[in-house]
N, C-alpha and C positions, 0 to 999 in steps of 0.2 A: 631870434627864434625861441619860442617857449611852448611848453606842452600844456594842454587843457585836458579835461576829463575824457571827452569823446573825440578828440581829434588833435591836430597839430596846427598851430597858428603860424602863418608866414605872412608877414606884413599885417594887413587887415583881413585877410581871407582865411577862413578855417576849412582845412581839408581833412575829412574824416579818415581815420586809420581803419583798415579792414581787419575785423577780428572774427575768428571762427570759434564760437563758444561751444559748438557741438563736439569738437575734437578735444576740448580742454586746453588748447594752446592758442596763443595769439599769432595770427599770420599777418605780418605787416607789409605794406607796399610803400615805396618811396612817394611822398606827396609831391615831389617835383617832377620826376620822370616816370613814375609808375612801375619802376623795376621792383621785382621781388627778391633780388639778390642783396639781402641785408646782412651786414657784418656786425660783430660785437667786439668792441675794444674793452677788454676787462681792466686794463690799466687806468683808463679814463672813465670807465663806467658809461660808455656811450653805445648806441645803436646807430649805424650809418649806412648809407647806400653805397655799395661798392662801385656802382656805375657813374654816379654824378658827385658823390661825396657829401650829400646832404645829411646832416645830423638829425636823426628822427627822434631819438630819446636820449636823455643825458641824466647824470647823477643816479644811475642805476646801482642797486646794492648787489654785490656779488655774494651769493649765499654758499658758494662751493668752499670746500676745505682748502686751506693753503698748505697744510702739512698732514702727515699721517703718523700715528703712533701705534706701536704694537705691544707696548707694556706700560704699566703705571709709571715706571721710571722715565720712559721716553715722554709720556704725556706731561709729567710734571716739569721736565726739562724744557720742552718746547713751548709749553703754555706761557702766554704773556699777560694773561688776564689777572693773575694773582689769586689769592685766597678770597673766598666770599666774606662779606661783613658778618661778624659774629659778636654776640653780647658776652661770650665767655672770656673775652679779653678786655682789659681795661681800655685799650685804644681801639676796640672793635676790629682789630687786625689791620688797621689802616696805616699805622706808623712804621718806621724802620729804625733799626738800631745798628750801631757800629759793632760788627762782630770781630772774630779773631780768625786769621787765616795763616796757614803754614807758610805762605809766601813771605811773611814778615822776616823769616830767618835769612832772607836774601838781601835785605836792605841794611843800611848802616845803622849803628847804635843810636846816634842822635835822632835820626828820622823815625826809628822804631819807638824811642821814648816819646817823641811828639805824638805819634799815633796813639800810644797808650794813654797819654794825657787827654787827648780828644775823646777817646772811648770812655774814660772815667767821667768827664764832664757831661758827656751825652747821657749817661745814666743818672747823674745828679740833677740834670735839667728837668726830670720828671717831677711833677708837682706832688705834694704830700697827699692830696686827694686821690690822685691817680695811683699812688703806691698803696694807699689804704684800700681802694677798690680792688686792686690786684690781689692783695692779701685775702680779702673776702672771697674773691672768685677762686683762689687756690684752695681755701677751706671748703668751699662749696663743691669743687671738683672731687676732693677727697671723700666727702660725705656721699655724693652721688655714686662714686665708685664702690664704696663699702656697701651701699644699699642695692647695688646692681640695677640702677634705674637707667632708662634709655636716654639717648642724646636729646630727645625732644624735651624731656623734663629738665635736663641741664641747661639747655638754651633759654627756656622760659624762666627758670629760676634765676639765671644770670641776669636776664633783663629786669626782673623784679628787684634783684639785689641793687642794681644801679638806682632804681627808683626809690628803694628804701634808704639808700645813702643820701639821696637828694632831700628826702623828707626828714632826715636826722634820726631815723629809727635805729640804724646800726650804732650810732654814737651813743644813743640812750640805753640800748639793750645789750650791746656787745656783738662781736662778729659771729662767734660760734652759735649762740642761740638764734640769731636772726636768720642766718643762711640755712640752718637746720630746719627752722620753722617754714621757710620758703620752699625747701625741698619737700617737706611733708605736705604743704598745701597744694603745690603744683602736682605732685604725684596723685593726691586724692582727686584733684580736678580732672586729671587725664585718665582716671579710671584704673590706675595701677597703684593703689594705696599701700603705704607701709604703716605699721603700728607705731604709736608714740614710743613704746619701749625700744623698738628697733632703731628708730631715729635717734633716740636718746643715747643708746649705746654707741652708735656710729659717731655722734658729735661730742660725746663725753660731757653731756649736759643732763642735769636731773630732769626727770619727767615733769615734775611740778613747774620748774622754770620754763621748760619747753612748752608746756601747755599754756602758760600765761603769755609767753612771747608769741606763739602762733595765733592766739586769739586777738592780741593787740595788733599784730602785723596785719592780719586779715581785715581788721576794722580800719586801720590807717590807710591801707591800699585799696579799700572798697572792694574786697574780694568776697563774692557770694559763694561760700563753701558749704555744700550740703553734707550731712553726716555720711560717713563711709558705709557702703552697703555690703552685706556679707557676700553677695554675688561677685563683687569685684575681687575677692580673695580666692575664689574657687580655682581659676586657672593656675595661679601660682602654686598653691599647696597641692592641688591635684597632680601637677607636673612633678613636684618633689616626691610625691608618694607613688608615682608611676601608675596612676589610675587611667583607665581607658576613657575615650571620649563619651561613650554611653554613660559611664558612671558620673562624669562631670555634668552631663545634661540632666541626669536623674537628680543630682544634688541641687542644681539650680531650680528644678521643678519642685523639689521639696520645700525650698526656701519660699518660692512664690506661693505655694499652697498654704504653707504655715503662716505667711504674712496675711493672707486673706482670712484665715481663722484666728488671727490676732493672738498668736502664741509666741511671737518673737519679742514682745515688749519686755524690757528689763534685762535682756540677755546681751552679752557682749558679742560683737561680730565674730571674734575668734572662737568663742564657744559654739556659736551657731554653725560656723563653717566646719569645725571639727566634728560636730554631731552629724550633720547631713552627709559629710564625706564618708563617715563610718557607716551610716545607714545605706548609702548608695553602693558602697563596696560590698556589703553583705547581700543586698538584693541582686546585684549583678554577679555574685559568685566569685568575687575577687578576694584573694587572701590579704587581710589587713587587720592588724591588732590594734587595740585601743592604745597601747603604750607607744606604738610607732606614730600613730596620729597625734597623740599628746606631745611627743617630743618634736614632731615636725611643726605643728601649729603653735606650740608654746603654751599649752594648757595642761591641766592634770587629768589623769584617767577618771577620777571621780567626777570632774566637770563633764566629761564626755558621756559617762554612764547616765548621769542625771538628765542631761539635755536631750540625748538621743532617745531615751525612753519617753520623755514628756512630748517631744515632737512626734515620735512614732505613734503614740496613743492619740494625739490630736488629729493625725492624718489617718488614723484607723488602719495602720499597717503593722502594729506592734506584734501581733500573733504571726504574721507572715515573716517578719524579721527574725523572731525567735526560732521559728522552724528552720530558717536558712542558716542559722549560726552553726 
């Protein structure tokens, strides 16, 4: 007996299975005796007729849960699927290691020594390439943590780290500059950029060397990276300054209008962000000093005064801003 798409084959005769599509459920009848008393054997994954014993359907997938968990601890204890594959580990989370257990205190000394020797050689069995990749991923994790970047950036940068190792970029440029440049590139690509200065401080690499490495890495990995936009920095710095959502929207609007009037050319993204945030705060009536904006964004008060005035004049709102101050 075997199942076909619209019926059940018994010998050479195809007997259709009654299906009720209006109710959303399949109502089956036994093809042998016509009985509607159909049973389900979850252990074998079969549908069978309780009257004559004919197997109507087999190899069915049981989608119901086999266990319940009421806490994260119970879920991790009962789960048998294991952790998902991740690029943040050199072995992608697939391998196992001989660990240490308190139960070893209950075994004899010779057997305990044998266990420790096995554990030592298990660690030494890892290839030098695997150890080098793990060192790079550990450094990447530290940089991602210092920069407060999300897990999505960490995962993608880890994937590119392995790719960079295969192409020999890490060997030629060094671990710290390479993983720092990847963190910088991926963060920009995902719209949550960090400045070269911030990444340089987190990685303890000079800005000059980091700039060279990230351009070389992007070229070798065929990464099309567009220049960082000032708008991408608005949510971050506005959050640190506790500005309202209306002030953030106003700041983005100022950037958009200033770009149309071509007054952003030659200005750094940080200078633009600091200027429009200060402008938006004044217009929205929110208390914000130039010094606080300068300290948060990482520019000088002189830079803010110069840029906010020029942008305000280009947008023809300078008089309104001066009255609101």
